[in-house]
MIDONU-860967 format. One line per 5 residues: their letters; for each residue x, y, z of C-alpha. Coordinates in steps of 0.2 Angstrom, whole numbers, plus 5000, padded with zeros to 4 digits. Layout:
<sites>
a = X/Y/Z; ... .
</sites>
This chain:
<sites>
xxxxx = 4916/4877/4954; 4932/4885/4949; 4932/4903/4944; 4942/4909/4929; 4958/4919/4932 .
xxxxx = 4950/4934/4924; 4934/4933/4935; 4946/4932/4951; 4955/4947/4945; 4939/4957/4942 .
xxxxx = 4932/4952/4959; 4948/4958/4967; 4948/4975/4958; 4930/4977/4962; 4933/4973/4980 .
xxxxx = 4947/4986/4982; 4939/5000/4971; 4936/5011/4986; 4954/5009/4992; 4961/5011/4974 .
xxxxx = 4951/5028/4973; 4958/5034/4989; 4976/5030/4983; 4973/5039/4966; 4968/5055/4976 .
xxxxx = 4985/5056/4985; 4997/5070/4980; 5014/5066/4973; 5022/5070/4990; 5010/5058/4999 .
xxxxx = 5014/5044/4986; 5033/5047/4989; 5030/5046/5008; 5019/5030/5007; 5032/5022/4995 .
xxxxx = 5046/5026/5008; 5035/5018/5022; 5032/5003/5012; 5050/5002/5007; 5055/5002/5026 .
xxxxx = 5042/4988/5029; 5049/4978/5015; 5066/4979/5023; 5059/4972/5039; 5059/4988/5049 .
xxxxx = 5046/4991/5062; 5031/5002/5057; 5037/5016/5069; 5055/5016/5062; 5048/5016/5044 .
xxxxx = 5037/5031/5048; 5052/5040/5056; 5063/5037/5041; 5049/5042/5029; 5046/5057/5039 .
xxxxx = 5064/5063/5039; 5063/5062/5020; 5046/5069/5018; 5042/5080/5033; 5027/5089/5026 .
xxxxx = 5018/5072/5023; 5024/5064/5039; 5009/5056/5049; 5007/5060/5067; 5004/5044/5077 .
xxxxx = 5003/5038/5095; 4999/5021/5104; 4981/5023/5100; 4983/5025/5081; 4999/5015/5077 .
xxxxx = 4990/4998/5075; 4978/5006/5062; 4992/5014/5053; 5002/4998/5053; 4987/4988/5046 .
xxxxx = 4985/5002/5032; 5003/5000/5026; 5003/4981/5027; 4987/4981/5017; 4995/4994/5004 .
xxxxx = 5010/4983/5003; 5000/4967/4999; 4989/4977/4987; 5004/4983/4977; 5011/4965/4977 .
xxxxx = 4994/4959/4970; 4993/4972/4957; 5011/4968/4952; 5006/4950/4950; 4991/4955/4939 .
xxxxx = 5002/4966/4928; 5014/4952/4926; 5000/4939/4921; 4993/4951/4909; 5009/4955/4900 .
xx = 5012/4936/4898; 4996/4934/4888 .
</sites>
């Protein structure tokens, strides 16, 4: 049975509610830093280079990482990037109605 688009959107938003709440709790500096990391990833840079460049611009928000944490950090930012893409598509669909 096919779900309606609005049901799928509601299901996605519900499934990401905890992540969205965490995003809303970020400071303006953290948002800027995260945006810079994501921008680097979108340009095809490695996570380490993206973190380095974002840290140069926003040193107070820079994450400390090592070989044990870099994979988790990379996964977080890839998830954030995809989440932003989905939200953008949702907004685009909503504005076309």
